[in-house]
C-alpha positions in Angstrom: -23.8 13.6 9.7 -20.8 16.0 9.1 -18.5 15.9 6.0 -15.5 13.6 6.5 -12.1 14.4 5.2 -10.0 11.4 4.5 -7.1 12.9 6.4 -9.0 11.8 9.5 -8.2 8.1 8.5 -4.7 8.8 7.1 -1.6 6.9 8.4 1.2 9.6 7.4 4.2 8.4 5.2 6.4 8.8 8.3 4.7 5.8 10.1 4.1 3.7 6.8 6.1 0.9 5.8 7.1 0.9 2.3 9.6 -0.4 -0.3 11.8 1.9 -2.8 11.5 1.0 -6.5 15.3 0.4 -6.6 15.2 -2.5 -3.8 15.9 -6.1 -4.9 13.6 -8.8 -4.4 15.7 -10.1 -1.6 15.4 -6.5 0.1 11.5 -6.7 -0.5 11.3 -10.2 1.0 13.2 -9.3 4.0 11.2 -6.1 4.5 7.7 -8.0 4.2 9.0 -10.5 6.6 10.0 -8.0 9.1 6.9 -5.9 9.0 4.5 -8.7 8.7 2.5 -7.0 5.9 1.4 -8.9 2.9 1.1 -5.9 0.6 3.5 -2.7 0.7 3.4 0.5 -1.4 6.3 1.0 -3.8 8.0 4.5 -3.9 10.7 6.3 -5.8 13.3 7.6 -3.6 11.9 11.1 -4.5 8.6 9.9 -2.7 6.4 9.2 -5.8 4.1 6.4 -5.5 5.0 3.5 -8.0 2.4 0.7 -7.3 1.9 -2.0 -4.8 4.0 -5.3 -4.1 2.2 -8.3 -2.7 3.5 -11.5 -1.3 1.8 -13.3 -4.3 3.7 -11.2 -6.6 6.9 -12.0 -4.9 6.2 -15.7 -4.9 5.5 -15.8 -8.6 8.6 -13.8 -9.1 10.6 -16.3 -7.1 9.2 -19.1 -9.4 9.7 -17.3 -12.6 12.9 -15.1 -12.1 14.9 -17.2 -9.6 15.3 -20.4 -11.2 18.9 -20.9 -10.1 17.9 -20.7 -6.4 16.9 -17.9 -4.1 20.3 -16.4 -4.0 19.3 -14.8 -7.4 16.9 -12.7 -5.8 19.5 -10.3 -5.0 20.1 -9.9 -9.1 16.5 -8.9 -9.6 14.8 -5.4 -8.9 11.4 -5.2 -7.6 10.1 -3.4 -10.7 11.0 -6.4 -12.8 8.0 -8.1 -10.9 4.7 -8.2 -12.6 2.0 -7.0 -10.1 -1.2 -8.7 -10.2 -2.9 -5.6 -9.3 -1.6 -2.2 -7.9 -3.7 -0.3 -5.3 -5.1 2.7 -6.9 -4.1 5.8 -5.2 -6.5 8.7 -4.2 -5.7 12.5 -4.3 -5.7 14.2 -0.9 -8.5 16.1 -2.0 -10.7 13.1 -2.8 -14.1 12.8 -1.5 -15.2 10.1 0.9 -17.2 8.3 -1.7 -14.1 7.8 -3.8 -12.1 6.8 -0.9 -14.9 4.2 0.3 -15.1 2.7 -3.3 -11.4 2.3 -3.5 -11.2 0.8 -0.1 -14.0 -1.8 -0.7 -11.5 -3.4 -3.2 -8.1 -2.8 -1.4 -6.9 -3.1 2.1 -5.2 0.0 1.9 -5.5 3.2 -0.3 -2.3 5.2 -1.1 -3.0 8.8 -0.9 -0.9 11.3 -3.0 -0.7 15.0 -3.5 -1.0 16.8 -6.8 2.4 16.0 -7.7 1.9 12.3 -7.1 4.0 12.4 -4.0 3.0 9.6 -1.7 1.7 11.2 1.6 0.5 8.0 3.3 -2.3 5.4 3.4 -5.8 5.0 4.6 -6.5 1.3 5.7 -9.9 -0.4 5.2 -9.3 -1.2 9.0 -9.3 2.4 10.0 -12.4 3.1 8.0 -14.4 0.1 9.5 -13.4 1.0 13.3 -14.7 4.5 12.6 -18.0 3.3 11.4 -18.1 0.5 14.1 -17.7 3.2 16.6 -20.3 5.5 15.2 -22.6 2.9 15.1 -22.0 2.0 18.7 -22.4 5.6 19.7 -25.7 5.6 17.9 -27.1 2.9 19.7 -26.4 4.3 23.3 
């Protein structure tokens, strides 16, 4: 088997859906509803990775921060929201073992360069599809 590079699995930033760290809760809710993903990376406007926001994080934030109604979701920045767990990023130079270890615990793995600039994600689905295809080819 040849050595695999994580870039083979990368969904580049240009085709990713993400949130900016200056978004309000309402903007995050609308973006998640629109794209249909249950977790999204959070970036600075400069492109640095800041964490991951999940539907669960938003649900608890609505309960805890929007006591006067959902209208107040416009008054809260998403960085006020406690994150149950952030998806840990890997460096673009990470080896496959590191990528697989992260992907086993996260549905996507953010990929950053040496300046912590977000360059994309690797999804667990992309990795699994590759290995399923490889297994099918071996059985032919």
